Phi, psi and omega in degrees: 000319182294327180289327179292321178292319180296316178296323175294322179293317184293318178298319179298316179297314177302320180296318179295316178299315177302321176301323182273342180253007180291170188107062190305312182295321179297320181287309187283328183230342178080178182253001177241153177224150177270138178229125180270130180240126179216163183215164173235113001286161176287161178101005176292138176285136180249123177248129177247116183050040174092348184260131177295127179244358179135190179242151180287145357282145182213145175258122181254148169248116185235151176291131183283355184267358185244162173256143185230142166264115183254113184255134181252122179231138177202136179301136177087358182232152177290136176292142178228144178238136178241131179265116179264110183260172175231172180218153178274127179279096184301326178299321178292320179299312182298314177300318178297314180299324179292330183273347176115188190287324183302307183294328178300311182296313183303306184289329175296313181291323180279342184079010184291348176298333187274155175221144175286149185285341179226147171244009179207126178240125180227126175233142174268123180268146181259134177295149178284000000 
């Protein structure tokens, strides 16, 4: 009888812990991703959705739930724009649904279900 009570307490504790740590994609991959951006020639200014983010080569940290227009600008060269898209990670959604409502809500709100389609962008700029 004593072993049953102990086992019951352990199961209850595990259930409570599971409720609070759910959100599989949020825990295991997060809602941001790093994207390495480079160009030839190096030194191009990088604008993401209109905001200056630095010059190539540069490592950007972007939310994986959004789509971005990455613009390369450099004096004497044609400007180029690359559209960085994302995708829904069906595996994360399925895993969350199997675990219950809490992880679905957490990962949906944080956008952790999504992943960016590229982790590396390289463009060759053309002289004007």
